[in-house]
mmCIF file as Biopython writes it, N, C-alpha, C and O atoms, coordinates in Angstrom:
data_model
#
loop_
_atom_site.group_PDB
_atom_site.id
_atom_site.type_symbol
_atom_site.label_atom_id
_atom_site.label_alt_id
_atom_site.label_comp_id
_atom_site.label_asym_id
_atom_site.label_entity_id
_atom_site.label_seq_id
_atom_site.pdbx_PDB_ins_code
_atom_site.Cartn_x
_atom_site.Cartn_y
_atom_site.Cartn_z
_atom_site.occupancy
_atom_site.B_iso_or_equiv
_atom_site.auth_seq_id
_atom_site.auth_asym_id
_atom_site.pdbx_PDB_model_num
ATOM 1   N N  . MET A ? 1  ? 17.912  -6.428  -10.000 1.0 0.0 1  A 1 
ATOM 2   C CA . MET A ? 1  ? 17.588  -5.189  -9.160  1.0 0.0 1  A 1 
ATOM 3   C C  . MET A ? 1  ? 16.011  -4.886  -10.302 1.0 0.0 1  A 1 
ATOM 4   O O  . MET A ? 1  ? 15.283  -4.221  -9.565  1.0 0.0 1  A 1 
ATOM 5   N N  . LYS A ? 2  ? 15.506  -5.015  -11.214 1.0 0.0 2  A 1 
ATOM 6   C CA . LYS A ? 2  ? 14.850  -4.363  -12.321 1.0 0.0 2  A 1 
ATOM 7   C C  . LYS A ? 2  ? 13.607  -4.968  -11.711 1.0 0.0 2  A 1 
ATOM 8   O O  . LYS A ? 2  ? 12.680  -4.184  -11.509 1.0 0.0 2  A 1 
ATOM 9   N N  . LYS A ? 3  ? 13.424  -6.342  -11.360 1.0 0.0 3  A 1 
ATOM 10  C CA . LYS A ? 3  ? 12.298  -7.283  -11.092 1.0 0.0 3  A 1 
ATOM 11  C C  . LYS A ? 3  ? 11.851  -6.707  -9.777  1.0 0.0 3  A 1 
ATOM 12  O O  . LYS A ? 3  ? 10.804  -7.209  -9.369  1.0 0.0 3  A 1 
ATOM 13  N N  . TYR A ? 4  ? 12.310  -5.902  -9.113  1.0 0.0 4  A 1 
ATOM 14  C CA . TYR A ? 4  ? 12.018  -5.598  -7.935  1.0 0.0 4  A 1 
ATOM 15  C C  . TYR A ? 4  ? 11.172  -4.277  -7.511  1.0 0.0 4  A 1 
ATOM 16  O O  . TYR A ? 4  ? 10.554  -4.007  -6.481  1.0 0.0 4  A 1 
ATOM 17  N N  . ILE A ? 5  ? 11.460  -3.336  -9.106  1.0 0.0 5  A 1 
ATOM 18  C CA . ILE A ? 5  ? 10.810  -2.174  -9.048  1.0 0.0 5  A 1 
ATOM 19  C C  . ILE A ? 5  ? 9.035   -1.927  -8.760  1.0 0.0 5  A 1 
ATOM 20  O O  . ILE A ? 5  ? 8.483   -0.984  -8.193  1.0 0.0 5  A 1 
ATOM 21  N N  . GLY A ? 6  ? 8.416   -3.204  -9.412  1.0 0.0 6  A 1 
ATOM 22  C CA . GLY A ? 6  ? 7.311   -3.231  -9.160  1.0 0.0 6  A 1 
ATOM 23  C C  . GLY A ? 6  ? 6.870   -3.177  -7.534  1.0 0.0 6  A 1 
ATOM 24  O O  . GLY A ? 6  ? 6.089   -2.348  -7.067  1.0 0.0 6  A 1 
ATOM 25  N N  . PRO A ? 7  ? 7.459   -4.111  -6.872  1.0 0.0 7  A 1 
ATOM 26  C CA . PRO A ? 7  ? 6.875   -4.317  -5.454  1.0 0.0 7  A 1 
ATOM 27  C C  . PRO A ? 7  ? 7.420   -2.858  -4.450  1.0 0.0 7  A 1 
ATOM 28  O O  . PRO A ? 7  ? 6.719   -2.342  -3.580  1.0 0.0 7  A 1 
ATOM 29  N N  . ILE A ? 8  ? 8.500   -2.500  -4.750  1.0 0.0 8  A 1 
ATOM 30  C CA . ILE A ? 8  ? 8.828   -1.531  -4.387  1.0 0.0 8  A 1 
ATOM 31  C C  . ILE A ? 8  ? 7.718   -0.296  -4.404  1.0 0.0 8  A 1 
ATOM 32  O O  . ILE A ? 8  ? 7.151   0.328   -3.507  1.0 0.0 8  A 1 
ATOM 33  N N  . CYS A ? 9  ? 7.686   -0.252  -5.632  1.0 0.0 9  A 1 
ATOM 34  C CA . CYS A ? 9  ? 6.514   0.987   -6.263  1.0 0.0 9  A 1 
ATOM 35  C C  . CYS A ? 9  ? 5.385   0.859   -5.144  1.0 0.0 9  A 1 
ATOM 36  O O  . CYS A ? 9  ? 5.094   1.697   -4.290  1.0 0.0 9  A 1 
ATOM 37  N N  . TRP A ? 10 ? 4.833   -0.369  -5.353  1.0 0.0 10 A 1 
ATOM 38  C CA . TRP A ? 10 ? 3.532   -0.777  -4.689  1.0 0.0 10 A 1 
ATOM 39  C C  . TRP A ? 10 ? 3.728   -0.775  -2.829  1.0 0.0 10 A 1 
ATOM 40  O O  . TRP A ? 10 ? 2.775   -0.461  -2.117  1.0 0.0 10 A 1 
ATOM 41  N N  . LEU A ? 11 ? 4.810   -1.090  -2.361  1.0 0.0 11 A 1 
ATOM 42  C CA . LEU A ? 11 ? 4.890   -0.564  -1.112  1.0 0.0 11 A 1 
ATOM 43  C C  . LEU A ? 11 ? 4.947   1.031   -0.822  1.0 0.0 11 A 1 
ATOM 44  O O  . LEU A ? 11 ? 4.440   1.577   0.158   1.0 0.0 11 A 1 
ATOM 45  N N  . ALA A ? 12 ? 5.767   1.764   -2.017  1.0 0.0 12 A 1 
ATOM 46  C CA . ALA A ? 12 ? 5.604   3.056   -1.635  1.0 0.0 12 A 1 
ATOM 47  C C  . ALA A ? 12 ? 4.105   3.793   -1.745  1.0 0.0 12 A 1 
ATOM 48  O O  . ALA A ? 12 ? 3.828   4.904   -1.292  1.0 0.0 12 A 1 
ATOM 49  N N  . ALA A ? 13 ? 3.287   2.966   -2.400  1.0 0.0 13 A 1 
ATOM 50  C CA . ALA A ? 13 ? 1.816   3.261   -2.389  1.0 0.0 13 A 1 
ATOM 51  C C  . ALA A ? 13 ? 1.404   2.945   -1.090  1.0 0.0 13 A 1 
ATOM 52  O O  . ALA A ? 13 ? 0.719   3.859   -0.630  1.0 0.0 13 A 1 
ATOM 53  N N  . VAL A ? 14 ? 1.529   2.159   -0.443  1.0 0.0 14 A 1 
ATOM 54  C CA . VAL A ? 14 ? 1.470   1.574   0.869   1.0 0.0 14 A 1 
ATOM 55  C C  . VAL A ? 14 ? 1.591   2.687   1.871   1.0 0.0 14 A 1 
ATOM 56  O O  . VAL A ? 14 ? 0.666   3.143   2.543   1.0 0.0 14 A 1 
ATOM 57  N N  . VAL A ? 15 ? 2.942   3.096   1.888   1.0 0.0 15 A 1 
ATOM 58  C CA . VAL A ? 15 ? 3.609   4.194   2.791   1.0 0.0 15 A 1 
ATOM 59  C C  . VAL A ? 15 ? 2.285   5.498   2.556   1.0 0.0 15 A 1 
ATOM 60  O O  . VAL A ? 15 ? 1.656   5.873   3.545   1.0 0.0 15 A 1 
ATOM 61  N N  . ILE A ? 16 ? 2.062   5.944   1.501   1.0 0.0 16 A 1 
ATOM 62  C CA . ILE A ? 16 ? 1.404   7.223   1.034   1.0 0.0 16 A 1 
ATOM 63  C C  . ILE A ? 16 ? 0.034   7.022   1.543   1.0 0.0 16 A 1 
ATOM 64  O O  . ILE A ? 16 ? -0.500  7.977   2.105   1.0 0.0 16 A 1 
ATOM 65  N N  . TRP A ? 17 ? -0.719  5.715   1.403   1.0 0.0 17 A 1 
ATOM 66  C CA . TRP A ? 17 ? -2.055  5.754   1.841   1.0 0.0 17 A 1 
ATOM 67  C C  . TRP A ? 17 ? -2.111  5.697   3.349   1.0 0.0 17 A 1 
ATOM 68  O O  . TRP A ? 17 ? -3.082  6.190   3.922   1.0 0.0 17 A 1 
ATOM 69  N N  . VAL A ? 18 ? -1.055  5.082   4.085   1.0 0.0 18 A 1 
ATOM 70  C CA . VAL A ? 18 ? -1.028  4.970   5.361   1.0 0.0 18 A 1 
ATOM 71  C C  . VAL A ? 18 ? -0.888  6.531   6.375   1.0 0.0 18 A 1 
ATOM 72  O O  . VAL A ? 18 ? -1.274  6.903   7.484   1.0 0.0 18 A 1 
ATOM 73  N N  . THR A ? 19 ? -0.160  7.062   5.313   1.0 0.0 19 A 1 
ATOM 74  C CA . THR A ? 19 ? 0.001   8.343   5.849   1.0 0.0 19 A 1 
ATOM 75  C C  . THR A ? 19 ? -1.027  9.329   5.524   1.0 0.0 19 A 1 
ATOM 76  O O  . THR A ? 19 ? -1.078  10.347  6.215   1.0 0.0 19 A 1 
ATOM 77  N N  . ILE A ? 20 ? -1.917  9.150   4.488   1.0 0.0 20 A 1 
ATOM 78  C CA . ILE A ? 20 ? -2.963  10.109  4.204   1.0 0.0 20 A 1 
ATOM 79  C C  . ILE A ? 20 ? -3.981  9.497   5.120   1.0 0.0 20 A 1 
ATOM 80  O O  . ILE A ? 20 ? -4.837  10.307  5.477   1.0 0.0 20 A 1 
ATOM 81  N N  . SER A ? 21 ? -4.171  7.778   5.794   1.0 0.0 21 A 1 
ATOM 82  C CA . SER A ? 21 ? -5.461  7.655   6.385   1.0 0.0 21 A 1 
ATOM 83  C C  . SER A ? 21 ? -4.814  7.994   7.673   1.0 0.0 21 A 1 
ATOM 84  O O  . SER A ? 21 ? -5.755  8.168   8.447   1.0 0.0 21 A 1 
ATOM 85  N N  . TRP A ? 22 ? -3.575  8.201   8.385   1.0 0.0 22 A 1 
ATOM 86  C CA . TRP A ? 22 ? -3.405  8.796   9.654   1.0 0.0 22 A 1 
ATOM 87  C C  . TRP A ? 22 ? -3.754  10.302  9.664   1.0 0.0 22 A 1 
ATOM 88  O O  . TRP A ? 22 ? -4.201  10.804  10.695  1.0 0.0 22 A 1 
ATOM 89  N N  . ILE A ? 23 ? -3.558  11.058  8.512   1.0 0.0 23 A 1 
ATOM 90  C CA . ILE A ? 23 ? -4.069  12.413  8.757   1.0 0.0 23 A 1 
ATOM 91  C C  . ILE A ? 23 ? -5.578  12.342  9.061   1.0 0.0 23 A 1 
ATOM 92  O O  . ILE A ? 23 ? -6.051  12.848  10.079  1.0 0.0 23 A 1 
ATOM 93  N N  . ASN A ? 24 ? -6.163  11.830  8.331   1.0 0.0 24 A 1 
ATOM 94  C CA . ASN A ? 24 ? -7.544  11.789  8.234   1.0 0.0 24 A 1 
ATOM 95  C C  . ASN A ? 24 ? -7.916  11.318  9.497   1.0 0.0 24 A 1 
ATOM 96  O O  . ASN A ? 24 ? -8.848  12.000  9.925   1.0 0.0 24 A 1 
ATOM 97  N N  . TYR A ? 25 ? -7.587  10.467  10.246  1.0 0.0 25 A 1 
ATOM 98  C CA . TYR A ? 25 ? -7.935  9.828   11.508  1.0 0.0 25 A 1 
ATOM 99  C C  . TYR A ? 25 ? -7.457  11.316  12.444  1.0 0.0 25 A 1 
ATOM 100 O O  . TYR A ? 25 ? -8.338  12.134  12.708  1.0 0.0 25 A 1 
ATOM 101 N N  . ALA A ? 26 ? -6.233  11.522  12.827  1.0 0.0 26 A 1 
ATOM 102 C CA . ALA A ? 26 ? -6.032  12.908  12.938  1.0 0.0 26 A 1 
ATOM 103 C C  . ALA A ? 26 ? -7.045  14.121  13.415  1.0 0.0 26 A 1 
ATOM 104 O O  . ALA A ? 26 ? -7.241  14.665  14.502  1.0 0.0 26 A 1 
ATOM 105 N N  . GLU A ? 27 ? -7.608  14.294  12.065  1.0 0.0 27 A 1 
ATOM 106 C CA . GLU A ? 27 ? -8.727  15.112  11.892  1.0 0.0 27 A 1 
ATOM 107 C C  . GLU A ? 27 ? -10.189 14.781  12.302  1.0 0.0 27 A 1 
ATOM 108 O O  . GLU A ? 27 ? -11.044 15.627  12.564  1.0 0.0 27 A 1 
ATOM 109 N N  . GLY A ? 28 ? -10.347 13.527  12.321  1.0 0.0 28 A 1 
ATOM 110 C CA . GLY A ? 28 ? -11.514 13.206  12.814  1.0 0.0 28 A 1 
ATOM 111 C C  . GLY A ? 28 ? -12.667 12.443  11.855  1.0 0.0 28 A 1 
ATOM 112 O O  . GLY A ? 28 ? -13.839 12.159  12.104  1.0 0.0 28 A 1 
ATOM 113 N N  . ASN A ? 29 ? -11.827 12.225  10.629  1.0 0.0 29 A 1 
ATOM 114 C CA . ASN A ? 29 ? -12.649 11.859  9.587   1.0 0.0 29 A 1 
ATOM 115 C C  . ASN A ? 29 ? -12.078 10.207  9.592   1.0 0.0 29 A 1 
ATOM 116 O O  . ASN A ? 29 ? -11.066 9.885   8.970   1.0 0.0 29 A 1 
ATOM 117 N N  . MET A ? 30 ? -12.872 9.263   10.372  1.0 0.0 30 A 1 
ATOM 118 C CA . MET A ? 30 ? -12.918 8.234   10.665  1.0 0.0 30 A 1 
ATOM 119 C C  . MET A ? 30 ? -13.095 7.328   9.361   1.0 0.0 30 A 1 
ATOM 120 O O  . MET A ? 30 ? -12.236 6.576   8.900   1.0 0.0 30 A 1 
ATOM 121 N N  . GLY A ? 31 ? -14.356 7.544   8.866   1.0 0.0 31 A 1 
ATOM 122 C CA . GLY A ? 31 ? -14.843 7.011   7.692   1.0 0.0 31 A 1 
ATOM 123 C C  . GLY A ? 31 ? -13.796 6.873   6.335   1.0 0.0 31 A 1 
ATOM 124 O O  . GLY A ? 31 ? -13.660 5.924   5.563   1.0 0.0 31 A 1 
ATOM 125 N N  . PHE A ? 32 ? -13.164 8.109   6.358   1.0 0.0 32 A 1 
ATOM 126 C CA . PHE A ? 32 ? -12.108 8.111   5.355   1.0 0.0 32 A 1 
ATOM 127 C C  . PHE A ? 32 ? -10.864 7.010   5.493   1.0 0.0 32 A 1 
ATOM 128 O O  . PHE A ? 32 ? -10.404 6.238   4.652   1.0 0.0 32 A 1 
ATOM 129 N N  . ALA A ? 33 ? -10.500 7.242   6.891   1.0 0.0 33 A 1 
ATOM 130 C CA . ALA A ? 33 ? -9.397  6.411   7.280   1.0 0.0 33 A 1 
ATOM 131 C C  . ALA A ? 33 ? -9.498  4.990   7.158   1.0 0.0 33 A 1 
ATOM 132 O O  . ALA A ? 33 ? -8.597  4.197   6.884   1.0 0.0 33 A 1 
ATOM 133 N N  . VAL A ? 34 ? -10.883 4.732   7.430   1.0 0.0 34 A 1 
ATOM 134 C CA . VAL A ? 34 ? -11.077 3.160   7.058   1.0 0.0 34 A 1 
ATOM 135 C C  . VAL A ? 34 ? -10.872 2.775   5.683   1.0 0.0 34 A 1 
ATOM 136 O O  . VAL A ? 34 ? -10.613 1.647   5.264   1.0 0.0 34 A 1 
ATOM 137 N N  . VAL A ? 35 ? -11.015 3.822   5.045   1.0 0.0 35 A 1 
ATOM 138 C CA . VAL A ? 35 ? -11.381 3.250   3.382   1.0 0.0 35 A 1 
ATOM 139 C C  . VAL A ? 35 ? -9.593  3.427   2.945   1.0 0.0 35 A 1 
ATOM 140 O O  . VAL A ? 35 ? -9.053  2.585   2.227   1.0 0.0 35 A 1 
ATOM 141 N N  . GLN A ? 36 ? -8.960  4.434   3.409   1.0 0.0 36 A 1 
ATOM 142 C CA . GLN A ? 36 ? -7.771  4.452   2.956   1.0 0.0 36 A 1 
ATOM 143 C C  . GLN A ? 36 ? -6.960  3.191   3.611   1.0 0.0 36 A 1 
ATOM 144 O O  . GLN A ? 36 ? -6.287  2.449   2.896   1.0 0.0 36 A 1 
ATOM 145 N N  . LEU A ? 37 ? -7.052  3.039   4.755   1.0 0.0 37 A 1 
ATOM 146 C CA . LEU A ? 37 ? -6.420  1.743   5.482   1.0 0.0 37 A 1 
ATOM 147 C C  . LEU A ? 37 ? -6.885  0.345   4.552   1.0 0.0 37 A 1 
ATOM 148 O O  . LEU A ? 37 ? -6.077  -0.574  4.419   1.0 0.0 37 A 1 
ATOM 149 N N  . LEU A ? 38 ? -7.863  0.298   4.109   1.0 0.0 38 A 1 
ATOM 150 C CA . LEU A ? 38 ? -8.649  -1.069  3.006   1.0 0.0 38 A 1 
ATOM 151 C C  . LEU A ? 38 ? -7.644  -0.584  1.854   1.0 0.0 38 A 1 
ATOM 152 O O  . LEU A ? 38 ? -6.923  -1.441  1.342   1.0 0.0 38 A 1 
ATOM 153 N N  . MET A ? 39 ? -7.565  0.644   1.455   1.0 0.0 39 A 1 
ATOM 154 C CA . MET A ? 39 ? -6.638  0.681   0.103   1.0 0.0 39 A 1 
ATOM 155 C C  . MET A ? 39 ? -5.283  0.405   0.240   1.0 0.0 39 A 1 
ATOM 156 O O  . MET A ? 39 ? -4.687  0.130   -0.802  1.0 0.0 39 A 1 
ATOM 157 N N  . SER A ? 40 ? -4.577  0.416   1.414   1.0 0.0 40 A 1 
ATOM 158 C CA . SER A ? 40 ? -3.423  0.305   1.479   1.0 0.0 40 A 1 
ATOM 159 C C  . SER A ? 40 ? -3.084  -1.625  1.846   1.0 0.0 40 A 1 
ATOM 160 O O  . SER A ? 40 ? -2.164  -2.437  1.744   1.0 0.0 40 A 1 
ATOM 161 N N  . ALA A ? 41 ? -4.285  -1.570  2.230   1.0 0.0 41 A 1 
ATOM 162 C CA . ALA A ? 41 ? -4.178  -3.052  2.497   1.0 0.0 41 A 1 
ATOM 163 C C  . ALA A ? 41 ? -3.958  -3.849  1.238   1.0 0.0 41 A 1 
ATOM 164 O O  . ALA A ? 41 ? -3.024  -4.638  1.098   1.0 0.0 41 A 1 
ATOM 165 N N  . LEU A ? 42 ? -5.104  -3.530  0.103   1.0 0.0 42 A 1 
ATOM 166 C CA . LEU A ? 42 ? -4.925  -4.177  -1.138  1.0 0.0 42 A 1 
ATOM 167 C C  . LEU A ? 42 ? -3.389  -4.029  -1.778  1.0 0.0 42 A 1 
ATOM 168 O O  . LEU A ? 42 ? -2.649  -4.861  -2.305  1.0 0.0 42 A 1 
ATOM 169 N N  . CYS A ? 43 ? -3.230  -2.534  -1.488  1.0 0.0 43 A 1 
ATOM 170 C CA . CYS A ? 43 ? -1.828  -2.578  -1.860  1.0 0.0 43 A 1 
ATOM 171 C C  . CYS A ? 43 ? -0.764  -3.488  -1.752  1.0 0.0 43 A 1 
ATOM 172 O O  . CYS A ? 43 ? -0.085  -4.017  -2.631  1.0 0.0 43 A 1 
ATOM 173 N N  . LEU A ? 44 ? -0.726  -3.592  -0.410  1.0 0.0 44 A 1 
ATOM 174 C CA . LEU A ? 44 ? -0.006  -4.484  0.324   1.0 0.0 44 A 1 
ATOM 175 C C  . LEU A ? 44 ? -0.004  -5.863  -0.252  1.0 0.0 44 A 1 
ATOM 176 O O  . LEU A ? 44 ? 1.006   -6.422  -0.678  1.0 0.0 44 A 1 
ATOM 177 N N  . ILE A ? 45 ? -1.105  -6.329  -0.237  1.0 0.0 45 A 1 
ATOM 178 C CA . ILE A ? 45 ? -1.335  -7.636  -0.905  1.0 0.0 45 A 1 
ATOM 179 C C  . ILE A ? 45 ? -0.972  -7.681  -2.331  1.0 0.0 45 A 1 
ATOM 180 O O  . ILE A ? 45 ? -0.540  -8.819  -2.520  1.0 0.0 45 A 1 
ATOM 181 N N  . HIS A ? 46 ? -0.933  -7.034  -3.389  1.0 0.0 46 A 1 
ATOM 182 C CA . HIS A ? 46 ? -0.651  -6.650  -4.640  1.0 0.0 46 A 1 
ATOM 183 C C  . HIS A ? 46 ? 0.840   -6.656  -4.741  1.0 0.0 46 A 1 
ATOM 184 O O  . HIS A ? 46 ? 1.318   -7.391  -5.606  1.0 0.0 46 A 1 
ATOM 185 N N  . ALA A ? 47 ? 1.724   -5.893  -3.929  1.0 0.0 47 A 1 
ATOM 186 C CA . ALA A ? 47 ? 3.205   -5.787  -3.741  1.0 0.0 47 A 1 
ATOM 187 C C  . ALA A ? 47 ? 3.746   -7.162  -3.174  1.0 0.0 47 A 1 
ATOM 188 O O  . ALA A ? 47 ? 4.933   -7.365  -3.428  1.0 0.0 47 A 1 
ATOM 189 N N  . ILE A ? 48 ? 3.134   -8.079  -2.500  1.0 0.0 48 A 1 
ATOM 190 C CA . ILE A ? 48 ? 3.461   -9.348  -2.163  1.0 0.0 48 A 1 
ATOM 191 C C  . ILE A ? 48 ? 3.366   -10.178 -3.145  1.0 0.0 48 A 1 
ATOM 192 O O  . ILE A ? 48 ? 4.343   -10.907 -3.312  1.0 0.0 48 A 1 
ATOM 193 N N  . ARG A ? 49 ? 2.115   -10.343 -4.148  1.0 0.0 49 A 1 
ATOM 194 C CA . ARG A ? 49 ? 1.816   -11.036 -4.906  1.0 0.0 49 A 1 
ATOM 195 C C  . ARG A ? 49 ? 2.761   -10.886 -6.054  1.0 0.0 49 A 1 
ATOM 196 O O  . ARG A ? 49 ? 3.214   -11.866 -6.644  1.0 0.0 49 A 1 
ATOM 197 N N  . THR A ? 50 ? 3.106   -9.441  -6.420  1.0 0.0 50 A 1 
ATOM 198 C CA . THR A ? 50 ? 4.110   -8.915  -7.572  1.0 0.0 50 A 1 
ATOM 199 C C  . THR A ? 50 ? 5.757   -9.685  -6.837  1.0 0.0 50 A 1 
ATOM 200 O O  . THR A ? 50 ? 6.521   -10.384 -7.502  1.0 0.0 50 A 1 
ATOM 201 N N  . PHE A ? 51 ? 5.901   -9.423  -5.809  1.0 0.0 51 A 1 
ATOM 202 C CA . PHE A ? 51 ? 7.271   -9.777  -5.369  1.0 0.0 51 A 1 
ATOM 203 C C  . PHE A ? 51 ? 7.293   -11.376 -5.625  1.0 0.0 51 A 1 
ATOM 204 O O  . PHE A ? 51 ? 8.308   -11.885 -6.100  1.0 0.0 51 A 1 
ATOM 205 N N  . LEU A ? 52 ? 6.214   -12.122 -5.321  1.0 0.0 52 A 1 
ATOM 206 C CA . LEU A ? 52 ? 6.344   -13.764 -5.269  1.0 0.0 52 A 1 
ATOM 207 C C  . LEU A ? 52 ? 6.075   -14.198 -6.762  1.0 0.0 52 A 1 
ATOM 208 O O  . LEU A ? 52 ? 6.200   -15.407 -6.952  1.0 0.0 52 A 1 
ATOM 209 N N  . LYS A ? 53 ? 5.745   -13.467 -7.804  1.0 0.0 53 A 1 
ATOM 210 C CA . LYS A ? 53 ? 5.239   -13.709 -9.048  1.0 0.0 53 A 1 
ATOM 211 C C  . LYS A ? 53 ? 7.168   -13.364 -9.507  1.0 0.0 53 A 1 
ATOM 212 O O  . LYS A ? 53 ? 7.952   -14.215 -9.926  1.0 0.0 53 A 1 
ATOM 213 N N  . ASN A ? 54 ? 7.410   -12.187 -9.298  1.0 0.0 54 A 1 
ATOM 214 C CA . ASN A ? 54 ? 8.808   -11.948 -9.828  1.0 0.0 54 A 1 
ATOM 215 C C  . ASN A ? 54 ? 9.977   -12.644 -9.228  1.0 0.0 54 A 1 
ATOM 216 O O  . ASN A ? 54 ? 11.069  -12.660 -9.798  1.0 0.0 54 A 1 
ATOM 217 N N  . LYS A ? 55 ? 9.712   -13.347 -7.831  1.0 0.0 55 A 1 
ATOM 218 C CA . LYS A ? 55 ? 10.951  -14.425 -7.740  1.0 0.0 55 A 1 
ATOM 219 C C  . LYS A ? 55 ? 10.924  -15.362 -8.365  1.0 0.0 55 A 1 
ATOM 220 O O  . LYS A ? 55 ? 11.931  -15.889 -8.839  1.0 0.0 55 A 1 
ATOM 221 N N  . LYS A ? 56 ? 9.682   -15.806 -8.512  1.0 0.0 56 A 1 
ATOM 222 C CA . LYS A ? 56 ? 9.529   -17.147 -9.447  1.0 0.0 56 A 1 
ATOM 223 C C  . LYS A ? 56 ? 10.437  -17.199 -10.758 1.0 0.0 56 A 1 
ATOM 224 O O  . LYS A ? 56 ? 11.288  -18.080 -10.882 1.0 0.0 56 A 1 
ATOM 225 N N  . ALA A ? 57 ? 10.250  -16.338 -11.618 1.0 0.0 57 A 1 
ATOM 226 C CA . ALA A ? 57 ? 10.778  -15.865 -12.728 1.0 0.0 57 A 1 
ATOM 227 C C  . ALA A ? 57 ? 12.138  -15.733 -12.936 1.0 0.0 57 A 1 
ATOM 228 O O  . ALA A ? 57 ? 12.560  -15.282 -14.001 1.0 0.0 57 A 1 
#
C-alpha cells in the first residue's frame, strides 16, 4: 500500500486542479481554466508514470 501513496496524491492533485478549473470556467475566466486543465493533465501524466514505476519495483 505504501508504494501507491505517490500516485494517489497526484490523482488528488488532478481532482483539485480540475475543480479549480471548473470554477474559473464558470466565472468566465477561460484563460485560467485552460492553464489549470493543462496543470491537471501534467499531474495525471505524473501519476501514471509514478504508478508504473512503482509497479515494476
